[in-house]
N, C-alpha and C positions, 0 to 999 in steps of 0.2 A: 432735283432734276434741273439740269440746265435749260433755261428757256431764252428764246430770242423773240421779242415782241416787235411787230413791224406793221405800220399802217400800209396796207396793200392797195386797195382800190375802192372806188365809191360809185360803182355803176352796176345796175342790173337791168335785165330786159324790161322791167317795169318803170325804170328811172328812179327807183328808191335808193337812197344812199345806203351803203353797206360798209360797215367797219370790219376788216378781216385781220386776224392776228395769226402770224406764223410762229410755229413752235418746234423746237428740237425735241425729239423723243428718244428715250433710252432703250425702247424695245428694238429687237432685231429679228431678222428672218428665222434665226435659230430658236427664238422663243415661241414660235408658232407651234400650236399642238394640232389644230384642225386644218387639214389640207384638202383641197378639191383639185381634181384633174391629175394628169400624169405628164411627165416630160422632163427635159433637162433644165428648162427655165423656171425661175421662181419669182413671184411677186406677192406683195402683201396688200390686204384690204382692211381698212379701219372704218368702222361706223360708230359715230358718237351721237347718241340721241339727245344730249344736252338737256336731260330731264331730271337730273339729280337722283336717279335711281341707280345705285351702285351694283355692278360697274356700268357706267353709262357709255363707256367707250370700249369696243371689243375688237379683236384682231383675228383674222383668218389668213390663210395662205392659198396661193393658186400655182399649180404647175402646168406647163404646156410646152409643146414643140411648135416650130414654125411661127406663124403670125397670130396674135391675139390682141383683142381690144379690152379697154376698161369695162365695157358692157359685157363682153364674154366672161370676164372674171366675176363680176357681180352676179350674173345669172348662174354660173357654175357653182359658186359658193351657196347661193340660195337653194339651189337644187340639191346640193350635198348635205347641208345642215337642216335637219327636219325642224329645228326651232326657229329658223330664219324665214321671213316673209318679205316680199316686195310688191308694191303697187306701182306699175309703170304706165306712162302714157306714150302712145305711139302716134305720131303726127307726120305730116308730109315733110317737115323740116328736121325730123329726128325723133329721139327717144328721151323722154323726161322721166325723172324719178319723182313720183308723187309722195309715196309713203314707204317706210321701212319699219319692220316689227320683228320682235324676238320674244320667244317664250322664256323670259328671264327667270321665273321661279321654277322652270323645268318640271311643271306638273303634267305635261302632255296635252294641255288644253290651250288653244289660242284661237281667238276670233276678234273681229272688230265691229264696231257699230257707228254708223250704219254698215251693214255687211257689204263685202266686196267678194267677187267670185274668184278666189284663189284656185289655181289648178292643183293637182296632186303633188306638184313640185314646189308649191308655195308662192307661185307667181300669178299676179293678176295684171292683165293688160287691157286698158280701155282709154277713154278720153274724158273721164269723169272724176276729177279730184274733188275731195271734200275736206276742207280745213277743219271741220268739226269732227272728223272721224277719230275715234279713240279705241284703245284696247278694252275689250269686255272685262278682262282680268286686270285689276289695277296693279298687280304685281308684274305685269309684262311691259316691255317697251313697245310703243307705237307713236311715231310722229308723221304727220302728213301735212303738206302745205302747198298752196298755189297762190292764194290772194292775200294771205296774212303772214306767210312764211314760206320757206323753201329748203330743200336739201342742197347746201352748198358743196361743191366738188373741189377737192384739193389734190395736189400731186407733188411727189418728190422723187428724185432719182435713186435715193438709197436711204437707209434708216437714219443716217447721220445728217441728212440735209434738213433744211427748214421747209415746212409746208408752204406751197405757193398756190395761189388761186388759179384754178384751171381755165385755160383760154379756149378750151374746146370741150365738146360733150363726151361722155363716156364711149359712145359708139365710134367716135373718131379718134379716140386716144389709143395709140398703138403702144402696147406694153413692151418694156425692155427688161432684161434680166436684172433682178434686184430692185425694181421699181415699187413704189408705194402709191396707192390710191386711197383717198379718204373722203368720206361723206360726213358732214356735220350739220345738224339741223339748225336753221337760222330762224328763230321765232321773231316776228316783227321785222324781218329782212335785215337783222343784225347778226352777222356771222362771225364765228370764231373757228380757228383751225381745230381739228380733232385733238382731244386731250390724250394724255398718256394711256395707251390701251392695255386691257387685260386680255391675254390670249383666250379665245373661245375654246372651251374644253370639248374633247371627243366624247359624245354620250356613251354611258355605260350600257351594255346589252339590256339590262333591265329597264333603263330609262327609254331606250329605243322602243321597247315593247309598250311602255306606258304612253309614249307619244302616238303610237299607232292606235291604241285603244281609245285614247283621249280624243284623237282626231275623228275616229268613228262615231263616238258619242256626240261630238260637236256637230258632225255632219247631219245627224238627225235633227238637231235643234236648229241649225243655220243653213241647212241644205248645201253644205260645203264639202268638197272632195277630201279624201285623206292624203297623207304625206308619205308616199313611198313609190319609187320606181317610175317617175314621170319624165318625159323628155322636156327640154326647155324650148321656149319659143324663140325664134330667130330675130 
């Protein structure tokens, strides 16, 4: 895989130096298996947990008509994929991504500790990040950060471009046809562009049933809702 490494910027909102690397990826929109939304326009979403659990970088697609933002894409994909979860912060200045998780071992069971109140579409919105929050199942992805790390946001115009550090938040990022958005966890405020992603698979019908039953069982333990048929928060 051809790579281009580039020192990008060294400034975060907390004033901590961050080293960012930009990377060319061989993946394309045509490689995407899991699509959310409908419409003539297409964009890609990459999430890299940077946790050494393979695959640590996953790829989804988003379709839309009219105008859509990076936040619209993230929420639509979380809502569509029952294995994907997001913990967002809503503030007067905008929306922050606290944590992202994925049922990596595909066993239909997902929870975090300390618990967070995910809605039935896999989204939790509050103002309470916890850097110590982890996945209950060690075989799943979960990274959350605010004081000791964060989710770095990267953009590029097409699959062949290099990732660039986003200069705006996801809610203000207006998508264009063919665009790519990437989230990469930066432990210790040291960030790297998303790695080569593996397309997230479309769950088999049997797996979807397992996800529903697993979420029901987990709801009894963690008093959390199930994962099907929920609207997204705006």
